[in-house]
C-alpha positions as CSV (number, residue, x, y, z in Angstrom):
1,M,77.3,73.6,55.8
2,R,77.2,72.3,59.4
3,F,78.8,68.9,59.2
4,W,80.7,68.9,62.5
5,R,78.6,71.2,64.7
6,K,76.4,69.7,67.4
7,K,72.8,70.3,67.4
8,R,71.8,72.5,70.3
9,V,69.3,71.0,72.7
10,D,67.4,73.0,75.3
11,S,68.1,71.3,78.7
12,G,65.9,73.6,80.7
13,F,68.9,75.1,82.4
14,A,67.2,78.4,83.2
15,S,64.4,76.6,85.1
16,D,67.0,74.5,87.0
17,T,68.9,77.7,87.9
18,R,65.7,79.3,89.2
19,F,64.8,76.3,91.3
20,W,68.3,76.0,92.9
21,S,68.4,79.8,93.4
22,A,65.1,79.5,95.3
23,V,66.4,76.6,97.4
24,K,69.6,78.5,98.1
25,G,67.6,81.6,99.1
26,G,65.4,79.6,101.5
27,I,68.3,77.9,103.1
28,E,70.1,81.2,103.6
29,S,67.1,82.9,105.1
30,R,66.7,80.1,107.6
31,M,70.4,80.2,108.5
32,R,70.1,84.0,109.0
33,R,67.0,83.6,111.2
34,M,68.8,80.9,113.3
35,A,71.9,83.1,113.6
36,A,69.8,86.0,114.8
37,Y,68.0,83.8,117.3
38,L,71.3,82.5,118.7
39,D,72.7,86.0,118.8
40,R,69.8,87.1,120.9
41,K,70.2,84.2,123.2
42,T,73.9,84.9,123.9
43,L,73.6,88.7,123.8
44,Y,74.4,89.2,127.4
45,W,77.1,86.5,127.8
46,N,80.6,87.7,128.4
47,R,83.6,86.5,126.4
48,G,84.5,84.0,129.1
49,S,81.1,82.4,129.1
50,K,81.2,82.0,125.4
51,L,84.6,80.5,125.5
52,I,83.6,78.0,128.2
53,A,80.5,77.0,126.1
54,L,82.7,76.5,123.0
55,V,85.2,74.3,124.9
56,L,82.3,72.2,126.4
57,F,80.8,71.8,123.0
58,C,84.1,70.7,121.4
59,L,84.8,68.3,124.3
60,L,81.3,66.8,124.1
61,F,81.1,66.3,120.4
62,G,84.8,65.4,120.0
63,S,84.4,62.6,122.6
64,V,81.3,61.3,120.9
65,C,83.1,61.2,117.6
66,L,86.1,59.5,119.1
67,W,83.8,57.0,120.8
68,L,82.0,56.2,117.5
69,L,85.4,55.8,115.7
70,M,86.7,53.5,118.4
71,R,83.5,51.5,118.3
72,A,83.6,51.2,114.5
73,M,87.2,49.9,114.8
74,G,86.0,47.2,117.2
75,W,87.7,48.5,120.4
76,F,84.4,48.6,122.3
77,K,81.7,46.1,121.8
């Protein structure tokens, strides 16, 4: 007798898994293509040039984030 067992209901988990696997695969392929593109663009840069670009990127976006934070707190109007 099955008094305390729950009735199993098919939730379509396999189809959900296939959908999310396809989405994940699509995102990964786009990320790999973008990484390959950026690798080709910086292929002939030396280490110093890459370091300078990284520092400039960090300074630019760090200052923008700081400005947005200060503006949200009401320091700039």
